[in-house]
C-alpha positions in Angstrom: 18.9 0.3 28.2 20.6 3.4 26.7 18.6 6.0 24.7 19.9 7.4 21.4 18.5 10.7 20.3 18.1 11.9 16.7 16.9 15.3 15.7 15.4 16.2 12.3 13.1 18.8 10.8 11.0 16.2 9.1 10.6 12.5 10.1 9.2 10.3 7.3 8.2 6.8 8.5 8.7 4.6 5.4 11.0 4.3 2.5 8.7 3.5 -0.4 7.7 5.8 -3.3 5.4 8.0 -1.2 8.2 8.6 1.4 11.0 9.1 -1.2 8.8 11.4 -3.3 8.1 13.6 -0.3 11.8 13.7 0.6 12.8 14.6 -2.9 10.6 17.6 -3.0 10.9 19.3 0.5 13.1 22.4 0.6 16.8 21.6 0.7 17.1 23.8 3.8 15.2 21.3 5.9 16.8 18.1 7.3 14.8 14.9 6.5 15.1 11.5 8.1 13.5 8.4 6.5 13.2 5.3 8.6 12.5 1.8 7.5 11.4 -1.1 9.6 13.6 -3.5 7.6 15.9 -2.8 4.7 15.1 0.4 2.8 14.1 -1.7 -0.2 11.6 -3.8 1.8 8.6 -1.9 0.5 5.6 -2.6 -1.7 6.9 0.1 -4.1 10.0 -2.0 -4.8 7.8 -5.0 -5.5 5.5 -3.1 -7.9 5.2 -4.9 -11.3 2.3 -3.3 -13.0 3.7 0.2 -13.6 2.3 3.8 -13.4 -1.0 4.8 -14.9 -0.9 8.2 -16.5 -2.8 10.1 -19.3 0.5 11.8 -20.2 0.0 10.9 -23.9 -3.7 11.5 -24.0 -5.3 14.8 -25.0 -6.9 15.2 -21.6 -7.1 13.3 -18.3 -10.9 12.9 -18.6 -10.9 9.2 -19.7 -8.4 8.3 -16.9 -10.8 9.9 -14.4 -13.8 8.1 -15.9 -12.0 4.7 -15.6 -11.0 5.5 -12.0 -14.5 6.4 -11.0 -16.0 3.4 -12.8 -13.6 1.0 -11.2 -14.6 2.4 -7.7 -18.3 2.1 -8.5 -18.5 5.9 -8.2 -17.3 5.9 -4.6 -14.1 7.8 -5.2 -14.1 11.6 -4.4 -14.4 13.3 -7.8 -12.4 16.3 -6.8 -9.5 14.2 -5.5 -9.5 12.1 -8.6 -9.2 15.3 -10.6 -6.0 16.1 -8.7 -4.6 12.6 -9.2 -5.2 12.3 -13.0 -4.5 15.9 -14.0 -1.3 16.4 -11.9 -0.4 12.8 -12.8 -0.1 13.8 -16.5 3.2 15.3 -15.6 4.5 12.4 -13.5 6.2 10.4 -16.3 8.2 13.4 -17.5 9.0 14.4 -13.9 10.2 10.9 -12.8 12.3 10.6 -15.9 14.3 13.7 -14.9 15.6 11.6 -12.0 17.1 9.0 -14.4 14.3 6.6 -14.8 13.7 5.4 -18.3 10.3 4.0 -19.1 10.1 1.2 -21.6 9.9 2.1 -25.3 9.3 0.4 -28.6 9.6 1.5 -32.2 6.5 3.7 -31.8 7.6 5.5 -28.6 6.5 4.5 -25.1 5.5 0.8 -24.8 2.2 1.3 -23.0 0.4 -1.5 -21.2 -3.2 -2.0 -20.3 -4.6 -3.4 -17.1 -7.9 -4.2 -15.4 -10.8 -1.6 -15.9 -8.6 0.6 -18.1 -10.2 1.2 -21.5 -7.0 2.5 -22.9 -3.3 1.6 -22.9 -1.9 4.1 -20.4 0.4 2.0 -18.1 4.1 3.1 -18.2 6.6 0.4 -17.3 10.3 0.4 -16.5 12.2 -2.9 -17.0 9.0 -4.8 -17.9 7.4 -6.3 -14.8 10.1 -4.8 -12.5 8.9 -1.2 -12.6 9.1 -0.7 -8.9 12.6 -1.9 -8.5 13.9 0.3 -11.4 12.0 3.4 -10.3 12.9 3.2 -6.6 16.6 2.5 -7.3 16.9 5.7 -9.4 14.9 7.9 -7.0 16.8 6.7 -3.9 20.1 7.4 -5.7 18.8 10.9 -6.4 18.0 11.8 -2.7 19.9 15.0 -1.8 22.4 15.5 1.0 19.7 16.9 3.4 18.1 13.5 3.4 19.3 10.5 5.5 17.9 7.0 5.8 18.0 4.7 8.9 17.2 1.0 8.4 15.8 -1.5 10.9 13.9 1.1 12.8 10.6 0.1 14.3 8.6 3.2 15.3 6.3 2.1 18.1 4.8 5.4 19.2 4.4 9.0 18.2 5.2 11.7 20.7 2.9 14.6 21.3 3.5 17.9 23.1 0.9 20.7 23.5 -1.4 19.0 21.0 1.2 18.6 18.2 3.2 15.5 17.1 6.8 16.3 17.8 8.6 13.0 17.2 8.6 9.3 17.7 9.8 6.6 20.0 11.5 3.7 18.2 13.9 0.8 18.3 16.8 0.6 15.9 17.3 -3.1 16.0 17.2 -3.6 19.8 18.5 -0.1 20.8 16.0 2.5 22.0 15.8 5.5 19.7 14.0 8.8 20.3 13.5 11.0 17.2 12.7 14.6 17.7 11.0 16.2 14.7 9.3 19.4 13.6 6.8 17.4 11.5 6.1 13.7 11.0 4.9 12.0 7.8 3.4 8.5 7.9 4.2 6.6 4.7 4.1 3.1 6.1 2.1 1.4 3.3 -0.8 -1.0 3.7 -1.8 -4.1 5.7 -0.9 -7.1 3.6 1.9 -8.4 5.9 -0.8 -9.2 8.5 -1.5 -12.4 6.5 0.6 -14.9 4.7 -1.3 -15.0 1.4 -0.5 -11.5 0.0 1.4 -9.7 -2.7 2.8 -7.3 0.0 6.2 -7.1 1.7 6.0 -8.9 5.0 7.1 -5.7 6.8 3.9 -3.9 5.7 1.6 -4.6 8.7 -0.6 -1.5 9.2 1.8 0.2 11.7 0.8 3.7 10.5 -2.9 3.1 11.3 -2.1 2.3 14.9 0.4 5.2 15.3 -2.1 7.7 13.9 -5.0 6.2 16.0 -3.1 6.4 19.2 -2.6 10.2 18.9 -6.2 10.8 17.9 -6.0 11.0 14.1 -9.2 10.0 12.2 -9.3 6.7 10.4 -11.8 6.0 7.7 -13.0 3.1 5.5 -10.7 0.5 7.0 -13.0 -2.2 5.7 -12.1 -1.4 2.1 -9.6 -4.0 1.1 -8.6 -5.1 -2.4 -7.7 -8.6 -3.3 -5.6 -9.1 -6.4 -7.0 -11.9 -8.7 -3.7 -13.3 -9.8 -1.2 -14.4 -7.2 0.9 -17.4 -8.3 -0.8 -20.5 -6.8 2.5 -22.0 -5.5 3.8 -22.7 -2.0 4.6 -19.0 -1.5 2.6 -16.2 -3.1 4.1 -14.2 -6.0 2.2 -11.4 -7.7 1.4 -12.1 -11.4 1.0 -8.7 -12.8 -2.3 -7.6 -14.4 -0.2 -6.3 -17.3 0.0 -9.9 -18.4 -3.7 -10.0 -19.1 -3.4 -6.6 -20.7 -0.9 -8.2 -23.1 -3.4 -11.0 -24.1 -3.4 -13.6 -21.3 -6.8 -15.1 -20.4 -8.1 -16.6 -17.2 -9.2 -20.2 -17.9 -10.3 -23.3 -16.0 -8.7 -26.8 -16.2 -10.5 -27.4 -19.5 -9.4 -24.1 -21.1 -12.8 -22.4 -20.7 -12.6 -18.6 -20.4 -13.9 -17.9 -16.9 -14.5 -14.2 -17.5 -16.3 -14.6 -20.9 -19.5 -13.3 -19.3 -18.0 -9.8 -18.6 -17.7 -7.1 -21.3 -14.0 -6.5 -20.3 -13.3 -10.2 -20.0 -10.2 -11.0 -18.0 -9.5 -7.2 -17.7 -12.7 -6.6 -15.7 -12.2 -4.6 -12.4 -10.1 -6.3 -9.8 -12.9 -6.7 -7.3 -15.1 -8.4 -9.9 -12.4 -10.8 -11.1 -11.2 -11.7 -7.6 -14.7 -12.5 -6.5 -15.4 -14.7 -9.5 -12.1 -16.6 -9.0 -12.8 -17.0 -5.2 -16.3 -18.4 -5.8 -15.3 -20.9 -8.5 -14.5 -24.6 -7.6 -11.3 -26.0 -9.1 -8.0 -24.5 -10.2 -7.7 -21.4 -12.4 -4.9 -20.7 -14.9 -3.6 -17.8 -17.0 -3.4 -19.0 -20.6 -0.5 -16.9 -22.0 -0.5 -18.4 -25.5 -1.7 -15.0 -26.9 1.1 -13.0 -25.3 3.9 -12.0 -27.6 7.6 -11.7 -26.4 6.5 -13.1 -23.0 9.9 -13.7 -21.6 11.2 -10.3 -22.8 8.3 -8.3 -21.4 7.8 -10.2 -18.2 11.3 -11.3 -17.1 10.6 -11.5 -13.4 7.6 -13.7 -13.9 9.5 -16.0 -16.3 12.4 -16.4 -13.9 10.0 -17.2 -11.0 8.1 -19.8 -13.1 11.3 -21.4 -14.3 12.6 -21.6 -10.7 9.4 -23.3 -9.5 9.0 -25.6 -12.5 5.8 -23.9 -13.6 4.7 -24.0 -17.3 4.8 -20.4 -18.4 2.1 -21.1 -21.0 -0.4 -22.1 -18.3 0.2 -20.4 -15.0 -1.9 -21.4 -11.9 -3.3 -18.4 -10.0 -5.5 -17.5 -7.1 -6.6 -14.2 -5.4 -4.7 -12.7 -2.5 -4.7 -9.6 -0.3 -3.2 -6.7 -2.3 -4.2 -3.2 -1.4 -5.8 -1.2 1.4 -8.1 1.6 0.1 -9.0 2.8 3.6 -6.6 4.5 6.0 -5.8 7.8 7.8 -8.2 10.5 6.6 -6.2 13.4 5.0 -7.0 16.6 3.1 -5.7 17.2 -0.4 -2.2 18.0 0.8 -1.9 15.0 3.2 -2.7 16.8 6.4 -4.4 14.8 9.1 -6.6 16.3 11.8 -3.6 16.2 14.3 -1.2 19.1 14.2 2.2 18.2 12.8 1.1 14.8 11.4 0.8 14.0 7.7 0.1 10.8 5.8 0.7 9.8 2.2 0.5 6.7 0.0 -1.4 3.6 0.9 -1.6 4.4 4.6 -3.6 7.5 3.8 -7.2 7.7 2.7 -7.2 10.6 0.3 -10.6 9.7 -1.3 -9.0 8.5 -4.5 -9.7 4.8 -4.7 -13.1 4.3 -3.2 -14.2 0.7 -2.8 -11.9 -0.6 -5.6 -8.6 0.9 -6.8 -8.0 1.2 -10.5 -4.9 -0.7 -11.5 -1.6 1.2 -11.3 -3.1 4.3 -9.8 -1.2 3.6 -6.5 2.3 4.6 -7.6 0.8 7.6 -9.3 -0.9 8.5 -6.0 2.5 8.3 -4.2 4.1 10.6 -6.7 1.3 13.2 -7.0 0.5 13.4 -3.3 4.1 13.0 -2.1 4.9 16.2 -3.9 1.8 17.9 -2.4 2.8 16.9 1.2 6.3 18.3 0.5 5.0 21.6 -0.6 2.5 22.0 2.3 4.4 20.6 5.2 5.0 23.0 8.1 7.9 22.5 10.5 7.6 23.7 14.1 10.1 23.1 16.9 8.3 22.2 20.1 11.3 20.7 21.9 12.0 17.4 23.5 9.3 15.1 24.8 8.8 11.5 25.7 5.9 9.1 26.0 5.1 6.1 28.2 4.9 3.1 26.0 3.2 -0.2 26.8 2.9 -3.5 24.9 1.0 -6.8 25.0 2.9 -9.2 27.3 2.6 -12.3 25.2 4.8 -15.1 24.1 5.9 -15.7 20.5 3.7 -18.8 20.5 0.6 -16.9 21.6 1.3 -14.3 19.0 1.7 -16.9 16.2 -1.7 -18.3 17.3 -3.4 -14.9 17.1 -1.8 -14.2 13.8 -3.2 -17.4 12.4 -6.6 -16.2 13.5 -6.1 -13.0 11.5 -5.6 -15.2 8.4 -8.9 -16.9 9.0 -11.0 -13.7 8.8 -8.9 -11.2 6.8 -10.1 -12.6 3.5 -12.2 -11.6 0.6 -15.2 -13.1 2.4 -14.7 -12.1 6.1 -15.8 -14.6 8.6 -17.6 -12.5 11.3 -17.5 -15.2 13.9 -13.8 -15.7 13.6 -13.4 -11.9 13.7 -15.4 -11.6 16.9 -13.4 -14.4 18.4 -10.1 -12.6 17.6 -11.4 -9.4 19.1 -12.4 -11.2 22.3 -9.1 -13.0 22.6 -7.0 -9.8 22.1 -9.3 -7.7 24.4 -8.1 -9.7 27.4 -4.4 -9.5 26.8 -2.3 -7.9 29.6 0.0 -5.0 29.1 3.6 -4.5 30.3 5.9 -1.4 30.6 8.9 -3.7 30.0 8.8 -3.1 26.2 11.1 -4.9 23.8 11.2 -4.5 20.0 9.6 -7.9 19.6 6.7 -7.1 21.9 6.2 -3.7 20.2 6.1 -5.2 16.8 3.6 -7.9 17.9 1.4 -5.2 19.6 1.4 -3.0 16.5 0.2 -6.0 14.3 -2.5 -7.1 16.7 -3.8 -3.5 17.2 -3.8 -2.9 13.4 -5.9 -6.1 12.9 -8.2 -5.0 15.7 -8.9 -1.7 14.0 -9.7 -3.4 10.7 -11.9 -6.0 12.4 -13.9 -3.3 14.2 -14.4 -1.4 11.0 -15.6 -4.5 9.1 -18.1 -5.4 11.8 -19.3 -1.8 12.1 -20.0 -1.7 8.3 -22.3 -4.6 8.6 -25.0 -2.0 9.3 -24.3 0.0 6.1 -24.7 -0.6 2.4 -21.3 0.0 0.8 -23.0 1.2 -2.4 -24.7 4.1 -0.5 -22.4 7.0 -1.2 -23.5 8.7 2.1 -21.6 6.1 4.0 -18.2 6.7 2.3 -16.7 8.3 5.4 -19.3 7.2 7.9 -17.0 5.0 9.9 -14.3 6.2 12.1 -12.2 4.1 14.5 -11.0 5.0 18.0 -9.7 3.1 20.9 
């Protein structure tokens, strides 16, 4: 099989908001290559409905910080949250310079409110299609020094003299070696490891495995957020939290408010609401009778419900895997503890989200910390190197069986016996040097799931509410 070689100053693995923000802000003298496992638009950023949280119109960022800390049960890093909310005050104005227009009404910006926010501070573009609108404009704004390659599966990072100097990959079925002066992981979360998720199916924890293989520290992998409201249909569709911010309520079959016991009602923190809905017997609905201009403000939801024959006034919902708070440990400019390797966005653990992410802080994180990575990144030419890559030698049927096992334990209430069974089954898999794209992709998914399972089982010994354990768990081979 022939080997294609690409050379770039900066390799960014991912094409979502964290990746694109970084690419937009690096010096124009540097060449940048973004690679996407599927289409460039197959990212969680493109699917984002809720919007971007920012205290842009508030006198200070203090209330935004307080809500972030409260939502995380005080497990977020105070200093990192300061960076997020204070630098995030400028994000709306900065993003609009690239052609994005956030929604407005007769009074100015049409701000939304979501779970655990005490104020209306969510900026939307195109109603519940914020991600698609923002990403379209930002990708169109990428300068000439930035190129994008699609259908590229990165299956290993290459190291030389202790520094990451590139990556081994497949572009479709063709071998690809990418030589780079620095590498940025912006691969997103882990939702694609299971079927019932709001995430893009290409988002399967690849960055965690790539970082772990070259010795980068991983932390808090057991911290996983489940969104309370995915459409309870044959296939999952996210029902944005902004709908509840606009007046929708969670009710049972008889119309009883299932969150009436909480001071914030249906806008309680996500982990609280998701747990209540998971523990209840019987179907749950979003009663939208109190939402004004429903179809105009939530066009994507309306179109989906119409297509599926669902009554828009009473929408059936259930929780699903949504966001990974844990990840690759980074400093406040996205550096890992491996020379030449950076991480940003959901794959990174920057200390911002703690045990529960505040709604709509994720796109803000991508923008704020993507800029910081771009400003801090250091490019060094270490020359060409290769790595020996191996993969699990398993059939598609065996892989499907193991993936079904992941779905049994990667839930809001992890089944430890199922988890241990999965680890035992994957521990005995044989490896092959005859690596194909399919085998590489299967291996990345299984290894990502193994890392998460190991972290969850390790944290059985700790109390998540003990702040001293926030970074107690690291994962290695």
